[in-house]
C-alpha positions as CSV (number, residue, x, y, z in Angstrom):
1,X,-18.6,-32.1,-60.8
2,X,-15.3,-34.2,-59.9
3,X,-11.8,-33.3,-59.2
4,X,-8.4,-34.4,-58.8
5,X,-8.4,-35.5,-55.3
6,X,-12.0,-37.4,-55.8
7,X,-10.4,-39.3,-58.8
8,X,-7.0,-40.4,-56.8
9,X,-9.5,-41.5,-54.0
10,X,-11.9,-43.5,-56.3
11,X,-8.9,-45.4,-57.8
12,X,-7.3,-46.1,-54.3
13,X,-10.2,-47.3,-53.0
14,X,-10.2,-50.5,-55.2
15,X,-8.5,-53.8,-54.1
16,X,-5.1,-54.3,-54.9
17,X,-4.1,-51.0,-56.0
18,X,-1.2,-48.6,-55.9
19,X,-0.1,-45.0,-56.3
20,X,3.4,-44.5,-58.3
21,X,4.8,-41.9,-60.6
22,X,4.5,-42.6,-64.2
23,X,6.0,-40.1,-66.8
24,X,5.6,-37.2,-64.4
25,X,2.0,-38.5,-63.6
26,X,0.2,-40.0,-60.9
27,X,-0.4,-43.5,-62.0
28,X,-2.9,-46.3,-60.5
29,X,-2.0,-50.1,-61.4
30,X,-3.5,-53.1,-59.9
31,X,-1.4,-56.2,-58.3
32,X,1.6,-54.5,-59.2
33,X,0.8,-55.2,-63.0
34,X,-1.5,-53.2,-65.5
35,X,-2.0,-49.4,-65.3
36,X,-5.6,-48.6,-65.0
37,X,-5.4,-44.7,-64.8
38,X,-3.2,-41.6,-64.6
39,X,-3.9,-38.2,-63.2
40,X,-3.1,-35.4,-65.6
41,X,-2.6,-32.5,-63.2
42,X,-1.9,-29.4,-65.0
43,X,-4.7,-30.6,-67.4
44,X,-7.4,-31.6,-64.7
45,X,-8.3,-35.0,-66.3
46,X,-7.8,-38.4,-66.1
47,X,-6.6,-41.1,-68.6
48,X,-8.3,-44.6,-67.9
49,X,-7.6,-47.6,-69.9
50,X,-10.7,-49.4,-71.4
51,X,-11.4,-51.6,-74.0
52,X,-12.3,-49.7,-77.4
53,X,-16.0,-50.8,-77.0
54,X,-16.3,-49.4,-73.7
55,X,-14.5,-46.4,-74.9
56,X,-17.0,-45.6,-77.5
57,X,-19.7,-45.8,-75.3
58,X,-18.4,-43.4,-73.0
59,X,-17.4,-41.2,-75.8
60,X,-20.9,-41.5,-77.7
61,X,-22.9,-40.5,-74.3
62,X,-20.6,-37.0,-74.2
63,X,-17.5,-36.4,-76.8
64,X,-16.7,-33.3,-74.6
65,X,-16.2,-35.3,-71.5
66,X,-14.9,-38.7,-72.5
67,X,-12.7,-39.2,-75.6
68,X,-9.8,-41.0,-77.0
69,X,-6.1,-40.3,-76.2
70,X,-4.7,-38.8,-79.5
71,X,-2.3,-41.3,-80.5
72,X,-2.2,-45.1,-81.1
73,X,-2.8,-45.8,-77.2
74,X,-6.5,-43.8,-77.8
75,X,-7.2,-46.5,-80.5
76,X,-6.6,-49.2,-77.9
77,X,-9.0,-47.9,-75.3
78,X,-6.9,-45.2,-73.7
79,X,-9.9,-42.7,-72.7
80,X,-9.6,-39.0,-71.5
81,X,-12.1,-38.0,-68.8
82,X,-12.3,-34.2,-68.3
83,X,-12.7,-34.1,-64.6
84,X,-14.2,-30.6,-64.1
85,X,-17.1,-31.9,-66.5
86,X,-17.7,-35.4,-65.2
87,X,-20.6,-36.1,-62.8
88,X,-18.9,-38.0,-59.4
89,X,-21.0,-41.2,-60.2
90,X,-19.7,-41.4,-63.8
91,X,-16.3,-40.8,-62.7
92,X,-17.0,-44.0,-59.9
93,X,-18.2,-46.0,-63.1
94,X,-15.4,-45.5,-65.7
95,X,-12.7,-45.9,-62.7
96,X,-14.3,-49.3,-61.7
97,X,-14.4,-50.4,-65.5
98,X,-10.9,-49.5,-66.3
99,X,-10.0,-51.3,-62.8
100,X,-11.6,-54.4,-63.8
101,X,-10.2,-54.5,-67.3
102,X,-6.6,-53.8,-66.0
103,X,-7.2,-56.7,-63.4
104,X,-8.8,-59.0,-66.2
105,X,-5.8,-58.5,-68.3
106,X,-3.2,-58.9,-65.4
107,X,-4.7,-62.3,-64.7
108,X,-4.4,-63.5,-67.7
109,X,-0.8,-62.3,-68.3
110,X,-0.1,-64.2,-65.1
111,X,-1.5,-67.8,-66.3
112,X,0.8,-68.0,-69.2
């Protein structure tokens, strides 16, 4: 199972990623642009930003580990990951996907 430090290490292992504070949560963004993940220290979970389709795939796999953030952000793909329950390889996959998704959105916004 994963923990907060392994989630942080995985997030920071991606190119052009930086960590900063966002509403009292350690957050990770690509190229000083889009946030792709935040750590929820007290709750021992991570929020990752996915496309709604990707969110539904992970949620279908195990809704106790992967579930939408309970508000409008959740409807847009913001997904909680329970770190104490998720396998390390699945955490790596979901963070990679969130990083790729944010990178694509960031590249599109810079072209405008």
